[in-house]
C-alpha positions as CSV (number, residue, x, y, z in Angstrom):
1,X,-58.2,-91.6,0.9
2,X,-56.9,-94.0,-1.2
3,X,-57.0,-97.6,-0.2
4,X,-56.0,-101.0,-1.7
5,X,-59.3,-104.1,-2.9
6,X,-57.7,-106.2,-0.9
7,X,-57.3,-106.4,3.0
8,X,-54.3,-108.4,4.6
9,X,-52.7,-109.3,7.8
10,X,-50.5,-106.9,8.5
11,X,-48.0,-109.5,9.6
12,X,-48.2,-111.0,6.4
13,X,-47.9,-106.9,4.8
14,X,-43.8,-106.9,4.2
15,X,-42.0,-106.7,1.2
16,X,-42.6,-105.2,-2.4
17,X,-43.9,-107.6,-4.8
18,X,-43.0,-107.0,-8.1
19,X,-46.3,-106.7,-9.9
20,X,-44.6,-108.2,-13.6
21,X,-46.6,-111.1,-14.9
22,X,-43.5,-112.3,-16.8
23,X,-42.1,-115.6,-17.9
24,X,-38.8,-116.6,-15.5
25,X,-36.0,-118.2,-17.4
26,X,-33.4,-119.1,-15.8
27,X,-30.3,-119.3,-18.0
28,X,-27.6,-122.1,-18.4
29,X,-25.1,-121.7,-15.8
30,X,-26.7,-119.1,-14.6
31,X,-26.0,-118.7,-11.0
32,X,-26.9,-115.4,-8.8
33,X,-27.9,-115.9,-5.0
34,X,-28.1,-113.3,-2.7
35,X,-25.9,-112.1,-0.4
36,X,-27.1,-113.7,2.9
37,X,-29.3,-116.5,1.8
38,X,-29.6,-119.5,0.6
39,X,-32.4,-118.7,-2.1
40,X,-31.7,-119.2,-6.1
41,X,-32.7,-116.0,-8.2
42,X,-33.5,-117.3,-11.5
43,X,-32.5,-114.8,-14.2
44,X,-35.8,-113.0,-16.5
45,X,-36.5,-112.5,-19.8
46,X,-39.4,-111.0,-19.3
47,X,-43.0,-110.9,-22.3
48,X,-42.2,-107.1,-24.1
49,X,-45.8,-106.4,-23.1
50,X,-44.9,-106.3,-20.0
51,X,-41.7,-104.0,-20.1
52,X,-41.1,-100.7,-18.1
53,X,-43.3,-97.8,-19.5
54,X,-39.7,-96.0,-19.8
55,X,-37.4,-94.4,-22.5
56,X,-38.2,-95.3,-26.2
57,X,-40.3,-98.5,-26.9
58,X,-38.2,-101.9,-27.3
59,X,-35.4,-101.2,-25.2
60,X,-33.1,-104.2,-23.7
61,X,-34.4,-105.0,-20.4
62,X,-33.7,-107.3,-18.0
63,X,-34.6,-108.7,-14.8
64,X,-33.2,-110.8,-11.9
65,X,-35.5,-111.9,-9.2
66,X,-34.2,-113.2,-6.2
67,X,-36.4,-114.6,-3.2
68,X,-36.0,-113.3,0.3
69,X,-38.3,-115.7,2.2
70,X,-41.9,-117.3,1.3
71,X,-43.9,-114.6,-0.6
72,X,-40.7,-111.5,-0.5
73,X,-38.6,-111.4,-3.6
74,X,-36.0,-108.8,-4.6
75,X,-36.1,-107.4,-8.4
76,X,-33.5,-106.2,-10.3
77,X,-34.3,-104.5,-13.4
78,X,-31.8,-103.2,-16.3
79,X,-33.5,-101.3,-18.9
80,X,-32.0,-99.6,-21.9
81,X,-28.2,-98.9,-23.1
82,X,-25.7,-96.3,-22.6
83,X,-26.7,-93.1,-24.9
84,X,-23.7,-91.2,-26.7
85,X,-26.6,-88.8,-27.8
86,X,-25.8,-87.5,-24.1
87,X,-23.2,-85.4,-22.9
88,X,-22.1,-82.8,-20.3
89,X,-22.4,-79.0,-20.8
90,X,-22.1,-76.1,-18.2
91,X,-25.8,-74.4,-17.4
92,X,-26.2,-71.1,-16.4
93,X,-27.5,-69.8,-13.1
94,X,-29.5,-66.7,-14.9
95,X,-29.7,-63.6,-12.6
96,X,-33.3,-63.1,-11.4
97,X,-35.7,-60.5,-13.3
98,X,-37.6,-59.8,-9.6
99,X,-37.6,-56.2,-8.4
100,X,-36.3,-57.6,-5.1
101,X,-32.0,-57.4,-5.6
102,X,-31.6,-60.5,-3.5
103,X,-33.6,-62.3,-5.1
104,X,-31.1,-65.5,-6.0
105,X,-30.0,-66.5,-10.1
106,X,-32.2,-69.5,-11.0
107,X,-31.4,-72.1,-13.8
108,X,-34.7,-70.8,-15.7
109,X,-35.5,-67.4,-16.6
110,X,-37.9,-65.4,-20.0
111,X,-36.5,-65.9,-23.0
112,X,-35.5,-62.6,-23.4
113,X,-33.3,-62.1,-20.8
114,X,-32.4,-65.8,-20.8
115,X,-31.2,-64.2,-24.5
116,X,-29.5,-61.6,-23.0
117,X,-27.8,-63.6,-20.7
118,X,-26.1,-65.8,-23.9
119,X,-25.1,-62.6,-26.2
120,X,-23.8,-61.2,-22.8
121,X,-21.5,-64.5,-22.6
122,X,-20.6,-65.5,-26.5
123,X,-19.6,-62.1,-26.8
124,X,-16.8,-62.8,-24.0
125,X,-16.0,-65.8,-26.2
126,X,-18.6,-68.1,-24.4
127,X,-20.8,-69.7,-27.0
128,X,-23.7,-70.1,-25.3
129,X,-27.1,-71.8,-26.5
130,X,-30.6,-70.7,-25.0
131,X,-33.1,-73.8,-24.9
132,X,-36.8,-74.3,-24.1
133,X,-37.6,-76.1,-20.9
134,X,-41.2,-78.0,-21.6
135,X,-42.0,-80.5,-18.8
136,X,-45.2,-83.2,-18.9
137,X,-48.6,-82.1,-18.5
138,X,-49.2,-83.1,-14.1
139,X,-52.7,-83.6,-12.3
140,X,-52.0,-80.1,-11.6
141,X,-48.8,-78.6,-12.7
142,X,-46.1,-78.6,-16.3
143,X,-46.1,-77.1,-19.3
144,X,-44.0,-74.5,-20.8
145,X,-41.2,-73.6,-17.6
146,X,-38.8,-71.2,-19.2
147,X,-35.2,-70.8,-20.7
148,X,-32.2,-71.9,-19.9
149,X,-29.3,-71.3,-21.4
150,X,-26.3,-73.5,-21.3
151,X,-22.7,-73.4,-23.1
152,X,-20.3,-76.7,-24.2
153,X,-20.1,-79.8,-25.8
154,X,-18.2,-82.3,-23.1
155,X,-17.4,-86.1,-23.3
156,X,-16.5,-85.6,-19.3
157,X,-17.5,-83.5,-16.6
158,X,-14.2,-82.5,-15.7
159,X,-13.6,-81.5,-19.6
160,X,-16.3,-78.0,-18.7
161,X,-14.4,-76.6,-15.5
162,X,-12.9,-74.8,-18.0
163,X,-15.8,-73.0,-19.7
164,X,-17.2,-72.6,-16.0
165,X,-14.1,-71.0,-14.8
166,X,-15.0,-68.4,-18.5
167,X,-19.0,-68.1,-17.1
168,X,-17.5,-67.0,-14.0
169,X,-15.4,-64.7,-14.7
170,X,-17.9,-62.6,-17.0
171,X,-20.3,-62.7,-13.3
172,X,-22.6,-65.8,-13.7
173,X,-22.6,-68.5,-11.8
174,X,-22.4,-72.5,-13.8
175,X,-21.9,-75.9,-12.6
176,X,-21.7,-78.7,-15.2
177,X,-24.5,-81.2,-15.7
178,X,-24.9,-84.7,-18.0
179,X,-28.0,-84.0,-21.1
180,X,-29.5,-87.4,-19.8
181,X,-30.6,-86.4,-16.7
182,X,-33.5,-83.6,-18.4
183,X,-36.9,-84.7,-18.1
184,X,-38.1,-82.2,-21.1
185,X,-41.3,-83.4,-22.5
186,X,-41.1,-85.8,-25.1
187,X,-37.2,-86.6,-24.6
188,X,-38.4,-90.1,-22.6
189,X,-39.9,-90.9,-25.6
190,X,-36.5,-91.4,-27.4
191,X,-33.7,-91.7,-24.8
192,X,-32.5,-95.3,-24.7
193,X,-31.2,-95.4,-21.1
194,X,-30.0,-96.5,-18.7
195,X,-31.8,-97.2,-16.0
196,X,-31.1,-99.0,-12.8
197,X,-33.8,-100.0,-10.3
198,X,-34.2,-102.7,-7.7
199,X,-38.2,-103.8,-6.5
200,X,-39.2,-105.4,-3.5
201,X,-42.0,-107.1,-3.5
202,X,-44.5,-108.9,-0.8
203,X,-47.5,-111.1,-1.2
204,X,-49.3,-111.3,1.6
205,X,-51.5,-114.4,1.0
206,X,-47.6,-116.2,1.5
207,X,-45.2,-114.1,3.5
208,X,-45.4,-114.5,6.9
209,X,-42.8,-111.1,8.2
210,X,-44.0,-108.1,9.2
211,X,-43.5,-104.5,7.3
212,X,-42.6,-101.7,9.9
213,X,-40.8,-99.2,10.0
214,X,-37.9,-97.3,12.1
215,X,-35.9,-94.1,13.0
216,X,-33.5,-95.8,15.3
217,X,-32.6,-94.8,19.3
218,X,-34.8,-91.3,19.4
219,X,-36.3,-89.3,16.3
220,X,-33.4,-86.2,16.6
221,X,-29.9,-88.4,15.4
222,X,-29.8,-89.5,11.5
223,X,-28.5,-93.0,11.1
224,X,-28.3,-95.0,7.6
225,X,-31.0,-97.1,6.2
226,X,-28.5,-100.0,6.2
227,X,-27.4,-99.2,10.5
228,X,-31.2,-99.3,10.7
229,X,-31.8,-102.6,9.1
230,X,-29.4,-104.7,11.0
231,X,-30.5,-103.1,14.3
232,X,-34.0,-104.9,13.8
233,X,-32.4,-108.0,11.7
234,X,-34.5,-107.3,8.8
235,X,-34.6,-108.7,5.8
236,X,-34.6,-105.7,3.7
237,X,-35.2,-102.4,3.9
238,X,-35.7,-99.4,2.1
239,X,-35.2,-95.3,3.5
240,X,-38.0,-93.5,4.3
241,X,-40.0,-90.5,4.5
242,X,-38.6,-87.1,4.5
243,X,-36.6,-85.3,7.2
244,X,-35.1,-82.2,8.7
245,X,-31.1,-81.8,7.2
246,X,-30.2,-78.5,8.3
247,X,-29.8,-77.6,12.0
248,X,-31.2,-74.4,11.1
249,X,-34.4,-76.0,9.8
250,X,-34.9,-77.8,12.9
251,X,-33.7,-81.3,14.6
252,X,-31.8,-83.0,12.2
253,X,-33.4,-86.6,12.0
254,X,-36.5,-85.5,12.6
255,X,-39.2,-86.0,10.3
256,X,-41.1,-83.2,8.1
257,X,-44.2,-84.5,7.7
258,X,-46.6,-87.5,9.5
259,X,-44.3,-90.5,11.5
260,X,-46.8,-93.2,13.4
261,X,-45.1,-96.0,14.9
262,X,-45.9,-99.3,16.7
263,X,-49.7,-97.0,16.7
264,X,-48.0,-93.8,18.2
265,X,-48.1,-90.3,16.5
266,X,-44.7,-89.0,16.6
267,X,-45.0,-85.9,14.1
268,X,-47.9,-84.0,12.6
269,X,-48.4,-84.3,8.9
270,X,-47.6,-81.3,5.9
271,X,-51.2,-79.7,5.5
272,X,-52.6,-82.6,3.7
273,X,-49.9,-84.2,2.1
274,X,-50.2,-88.0,1.1
275,X,-48.5,-90.7,3.8
276,X,-48.1,-94.6,3.2
277,X,-49.8,-96.1,6.6
278,X,-49.2,-100.1,7.7
279,X,-52.7,-99.7,9.4
280,X,-53.7,-101.5,12.3
281,X,-56.3,-103.5,10.2
282,X,-54.2,-105.6,8.7
283,X,-53.9,-103.3,5.5
284,X,-51.4,-100.8,3.7
285,X,-53.2,-97.8,1.9
286,X,-51.9,-94.0,1.1
287,X,-54.1,-91.4,2.7
288,X,-54.2,-87.9,3.2
289,X,-53.8,-86.8,7.0
290,X,-54.4,-83.6,8.4
291,X,-53.6,-82.9,11.6
292,X,-55.4,-82.1,15.3
293,X,-53.3,-81.3,18.4
294,X,-55.1,-80.1,21.7
295,X,-54.4,-79.5,25.3
296,X,-57.0,-79.7,28.2
297,X,-57.7,-79.4,31.6
298,X,-59.8,-81.5,33.7
299,X,-62.7,-79.1,34.9
300,X,-61.5,-75.8,32.4
301,X,-63.4,-75.0,29.4
302,X,-59.5,-73.5,27.8
303,X,-58.5,-75.4,24.8
304,X,-55.1,-74.9,24.1
305,X,-54.1,-75.8,19.9
306,X,-50.9,-78.0,19.6
307,X,-49.0,-77.0,16.6
308,X,-46.9,-79.9,16.3
309,X,-45.4,-82.6,17.5
310,X,-41.9,-83.4,18.0
311,X,-40.0,-80.5,16.7
312,X,-38.1,-77.1,16.6
313,X,-40.9,-74.1,18.2
314,X,-40.9,-72.2,15.3
315,X,-39.2,-73.9,12.4
316,X,-41.6,-76.2,10.0
317,X,-40.1,-78.1,7.4
318,X,-41.8,-78.4,4.0
319,X,-44.4,-75.7,6.4
320,X,-48.3,-76.6,6.0
321,X,-49.1,-75.5,9.3
322,X,-51.2,-72.3,11.2
323,X,-50.4,-69.0,11.3
324,X,-47.2,-69.9,9.6
325,X,-44.9,-67.3,7.6
326,X,-44.6,-67.0,4.8
327,X,-47.5,-69.7,3.7
328,X,-49.9,-72.3,5.3
329,X,-49.8,-74.3,2.0
330,X,-47.2,-77.4,2.0
331,X,-44.0,-75.6,0.6
332,X,-41.4,-78.6,-0.1
333,X,-37.8,-78.7,0.6
334,X,-38.7,-74.5,2.7
335,X,-38.7,-74.2,5.9
336,X,-41.5,-71.8,7.4
337,X,-41.3,-69.9,10.8
338,X,-43.6,-69.2,13.8
339,X,-43.2,-67.6,16.5
340,X,-45.9,-68.4,18.7
341,X,-45.8,-71.7,18.9
342,X,-47.1,-74.5,21.7
343,X,-45.2,-77.9,20.5
344,X,-45.2,-81.6,22.3
345,X,-42.6,-83.8,23.0
346,X,-42.7,-87.4,23.6
347,X,-39.6,-89.4,24.8
348,X,-38.7,-91.0,21.3
349,X,-37.5,-87.0,20.6
350,X,-34.2,-87.5,22.0
351,X,-32.6,-87.1,25.8
352,X,-33.1,-83.9,26.0
353,X,-35.7,-81.4,24.3
354,X,-34.7,-78.1,22.2
355,X,-33.6,-75.5,24.1
356,X,-34.0,-71.4,24.2
357,X,-36.8,-69.4,25.4
358,X,-39.9,-69.5,26.0
359,X,-42.2,-72.3,28.7
360,X,-41.3,-75.7,29.3
361,X,-43.9,-77.9,31.5
362,X,-43.3,-81.3,32.0
363,X,-45.7,-83.6,31.9
364,X,-45.1,-87.1,33.5
365,X,-46.9,-90.1,32.6
366,X,-49.9,-89.4,34.1
367,X,-50.2,-86.4,33.3
368,X,-49.7,-84.6,36.0
369,X,-47.5,-81.3,35.7
370,X,-44.2,-82.5,37.3
371,X,-42.3,-78.8,36.8
372,X,-42.7,-75.7,34.9
373,X,-39.6,-74.4,33.3
374,X,-38.9,-70.7,32.4
375,X,-36.6,-72.0,29.7
376,X,-36.9,-74.8,27.2
377,X,-34.7,-77.5,27.2
378,X,-35.6,-81.0,28.8
379,X,-35.8,-84.7,29.5
380,X,-39.0,-86.0,28.9
381,X,-40.0,-88.4,31.5
382,X,-41.0,-92.1,30.2
383,X,-44.6,-92.2,29.1
384,X,-45.2,-88.8,29.4
385,X,-45.0,-85.3,28.0
386,X,-43.5,-81.8,27.7
387,X,-44.9,-79.1,26.4
388,X,-42.7,-76.4,25.1
389,X,-44.6,-72.6,24.3
390,X,-43.0,-69.6,22.2
391,X,-43.7,-65.8,21.9
392,X,-47.8,-65.3,23.2
393,X,-48.2,-68.5,23.7
394,X,-46.3,-68.8,26.8
395,X,-49.1,-66.6,28.6
396,X,-51.6,-69.2,27.2
397,X,-49.7,-72.3,28.4
398,X,-48.5,-70.5,31.4
399,X,-52.7,-70.1,32.6
400,X,-53.2,-73.6,32.0
401,X,-50.5,-75.3,33.6
402,X,-49.5,-75.3,37.0
403,X,-47.6,-77.8,39.4
404,X,-49.2,-80.3,40.5
405,X,-52.6,-80.2,38.4
406,X,-53.7,-82.6,35.3
407,X,-53.3,-81.8,31.8
408,X,-54.4,-84.2,28.6
409,X,-52.2,-83.9,25.3
410,X,-54.5,-85.3,22.5
411,X,-52.6,-86.2,19.5
412,X,-54.4,-87.2,16.7
413,X,-53.8,-87.7,12.5
414,X,-57.8,-87.5,11.0
415,X,-58.4,-89.1,8.4
416,X,-60.1,-86.8,4.5
417,X,-63.5,-87.4,5.8
418,X,-62.5,-86.1,9.8
419,X,-62.0,-89.0,11.5
420,X,-59.4,-90.1,14.1
421,X,-57.5,-92.5,12.0
422,X,-57.5,-95.7,13.7
423,X,-54.4,-97.0,14.9
424,X,-53.3,-99.9,17.2
425,X,-49.7,-101.5,18.1
426,X,-49.2,-102.5,14.1
427,X,-49.5,-99.3,12.7
428,X,-47.0,-97.3,11.5
429,X,-46.9,-94.1,9.3
430,X,-44.3,-92.3,7.4
431,X,-44.6,-89.6,5.2
432,X,-44.1,-89.0,1.3
433,X,-45.6,-86.9,-1.6
434,X,-46.8,-86.4,-4.5
435,X,-49.6,-88.7,-5.4
436,X,-48.2,-90.6,-8.4
437,X,-50.7,-93.2,-8.8
438,X,-54.3,-93.3,-7.5
439,X,-57.3,-95.8,-8.4
440,X,-55.6,-97.0,-11.5
441,X,-54.9,-94.5,-13.4
442,X,-51.9,-91.2,-13.1
443,X,-52.6,-88.6,-10.9
444,X,-49.5,-86.9,-10.1
445,X,-49.9,-84.1,-7.2
446,X,-47.1,-81.0,-7.6
447,X,-48.8,-78.4,-6.6
448,X,-51.3,-79.7,-4.2
449,X,-48.4,-80.9,-2.3
450,X,-45.8,-78.2,-2.1
451,X,-43.4,-78.2,-4.9
452,X,-44.1,-75.6,-7.1
453,X,-43.1,-72.6,-5.9
454,X,-44.0,-69.1,-6.9
455,X,-41.2,-66.3,-8.3
456,X,-38.8,-68.9,-8.6
457,X,-38.9,-69.0,-12.2
458,X,-39.9,-72.7,-12.0
459,X,-36.5,-73.1,-11.3
460,X,-37.3,-75.2,-7.9
461,X,-39.7,-77.0,-10.5
462,X,-37.0,-78.0,-12.8
463,X,-34.7,-79.1,-10.2
464,X,-37.1,-81.2,-8.0
465,X,-39.6,-82.6,-10.7
466,X,-39.1,-81.8,-13.9
467,X,-35.5,-83.4,-14.0
468,X,-34.4,-87.4,-13.5
469,X,-33.2,-87.6,-9.9
470,X,-32.7,-91.2,-7.5
471,X,-36.5,-91.7,-6.4
472,X,-37.8,-93.7,-3.6
473,X,-41.4,-95.0,-4.3
474,X,-44.1,-97.4,-2.4
475,X,-47.4,-98.5,-3.0
476,X,-50.5,-101.1,-3.4
477,X,-51.1,-103.4,-6.4
478,X,-54.5,-104.9,-7.4
479,X,-54.1,-108.1,-5.5
480,X,-53.4,-106.3,-2.2
481,X,-49.1,-106.9,-2.9
482,X,-47.1,-103.3,-1.5
483,X,-44.1,-102.2,-3.6
484,X,-41.0,-100.6,-2.7
485,X,-39.0,-99.8,-4.6
486,X,-35.7,-97.5,-5.7
487,X,-34.2,-95.8,-8.8
488,X,-30.7,-95.3,-9.0
489,X,-30.0,-92.0,-10.1
490,X,-27.3,-88.4,-11.1
491,X,-25.1,-91.2,-12.4
492,X,-24.2,-92.6,-16.8
493,X,-24.8,-95.8,-15.2
494,X,-28.4,-95.2,-14.5
495,X,-30.2,-91.6,-15.5
496,X,-32.9,-91.9,-12.6
497,X,-36.6,-90.8,-13.1
498,X,-38.5,-87.4,-13.6
499,X,-41.2,-87.8,-11.2
500,X,-43.3,-88.2,-13.8
501,X,-41.3,-91.4,-15.0
502,X,-42.0,-92.5,-11.5
503,X,-45.5,-92.2,-11.8
504,X,-45.5,-94.3,-14.9
505,X,-42.8,-97.3,-13.6
506,X,-45.6,-97.1,-10.8
507,X,-47.9,-97.6,-12.7
508,X,-46.7,-100.3,-15.3
509,X,-45.1,-102.5,-11.9
510,X,-49.0,-102.8,-11.7
511,X,-49.9,-100.4,-9.0
512,X,-53.2,-98.9,-8.2
513,X,-52.0,-95.9,-5.6
514,X,-48.7,-95.0,-5.0
515,X,-46.7,-91.4,-4.2
516,X,-43.7,-91.2,-3.8
517,X,-41.2,-90.8,-0.8
518,X,-38.3,-88.9,-0.2
519,X,-35.5,-89.3,-3.1
520,X,-32.1,-88.4,-3.9
521,X,-28.8,-89.4,-2.0
522,X,-31.8,-90.6,0.4
523,X,-32.8,-93.1,-1.9
524,X,-31.1,-96.9,-0.9
525,X,-32.1,-100.2,-0.4
526,X,-30.2,-102.9,1.8
527,X,-31.0,-106.6,1.6
528,X,-29.5,-108.8,3.9
529,X,-27.2,-105.9,5.8
530,X,-25.8,-105.3,2.4
531,X,-26.8,-101.5,0.4
532,X,-27.5,-103.5,-3.2
533,X,-28.4,-100.3,-5.1
534,X,-26.1,-97.2,-6.0
535,X,-26.8,-94.0,-3.6
536,X,-26.1,-90.9,-5.2
537,X,-24.4,-88.8,-2.7
538,X,-20.2,-88.8,-2.8
539,X,-19.6,-90.2,0.4
540,X,-21.8,-93.0,-0.1
541,X,-25.2,-94.1,1.8
542,X,-26.8,-91.1,3.1
543,X,-28.2,-91.1,7.2
544,X,-31.4,-90.7,7.3
545,X,-34.8,-89.8,9.5
546,X,-36.1,-93.2,9.2
547,X,-36.7,-96.5,7.0
548,X,-39.5,-98.9,6.2
549,X,-38.0,-102.4,7.5
550,X,-39.1,-105.7,5.7
551,X,-38.9,-108.1,9.3
552,X,-38.4,-111.9,9.3
553,X,-41.9,-114.2,10.9
554,X,-42.2,-113.8,14.4
555,X,-40.9,-116.5,17.1
556,X,-44.3,-118.3,18.0
């Protein structure tokens, strides 16, 4: 368990405090009031020793701090300058060396295979090169990843279209990428950027608002962070945890990991991946939680294990469950399956539970079984549950659930000591991973948290962990302040962060404990109803599963 040293009231945990020991200097004529606020912002000239640990030393860095409320600030940080050494190039998907004929091509391969592909392309008139990819060493992953094949040196992305067409004509897949998005070992020390970050800072000694989470009207639908913020009148907000996007992986919008809202457990964790906990005792912490779910009947010694909560039975996004295929370990952005499951639902899931074959018991608010349906798909009574069983679990549930009988549904999150997570009406949990910083030290647990896949030539790790992407980070500093950070990426004007760089940034901002939240196109920060960062999706702001909201003080 990772917890801060300072305790504070729930009502005072709301925004993120920038832990930069810097001096604020307001230039003549500077006025950068935040949209929708009357508070003034001051331009900042930070002391060089306080700058971000990102890219080459001595890069220019500027910050603008906006006070949103007493004890709540937003800091906009720009670091580095456009780097003319970066360029666009065509990256080739190398055919797999796996004996499986259906194995997909991958970004990385062995040196011999990569050289074979490069030679064939060169013979076909495409001058290709082989590059060795080495990744910074993390707590449990990194190092030598393999070899990639690239061709061309383009000023603009569109300039690479002809080369990609030539590569495809030879039978290989290819796409144009920007070399500034590489996270190769040693590149950070030489890179000049640029980077753009936003930091929300909540000082519990002064702020009298509330930090909470929101998933919107229901779990199974997605909303934009700005929509969730507007609906709650939030001062500021960021996107939250991982969620289902593809209907083939479950119900879009459903949390892909632990979720608690206002003290109610709404989704089970992925293995023991870390989560951000806004605790019932007015603490914010990062903890690895475990799942314990059961169904029991009074006077009956039988106890049924719950596989999950508020998700489509048989589909386990990010894996980490029980008796799942192909693994019970966390496996990020992958959907494991299990034909034999019992999953509980609460009214928060949506208007109706997932439909399909199996058995569904409907329980009212008192736990009384009011219906036992031979197909799945029903409305959940207010304050009640439904229980869906599939495969071999159907007979087990039908033996316990009888119309008119009473059942007890227990859904608990356990801490690392095996004790139930204490919750109250002010407890929220948002899932994340991997861990970035623990007790003040870098501790990037990419393998433990499922970001390493075997059998794909390190290609998933290469794209998700090693390369620079938009990131959202949450953490706590030594003063007990909560920090929420967004870093724009997949743009030439902001390169994004590798996971190692995310950890470096978190620590240089003063976080003693930090985790990675959902990122990529989900990365969004909102202030006063306006998106203040630059989301990377071509369509703009992405609808997400949940968001972290910083609410104003409650009325007396």
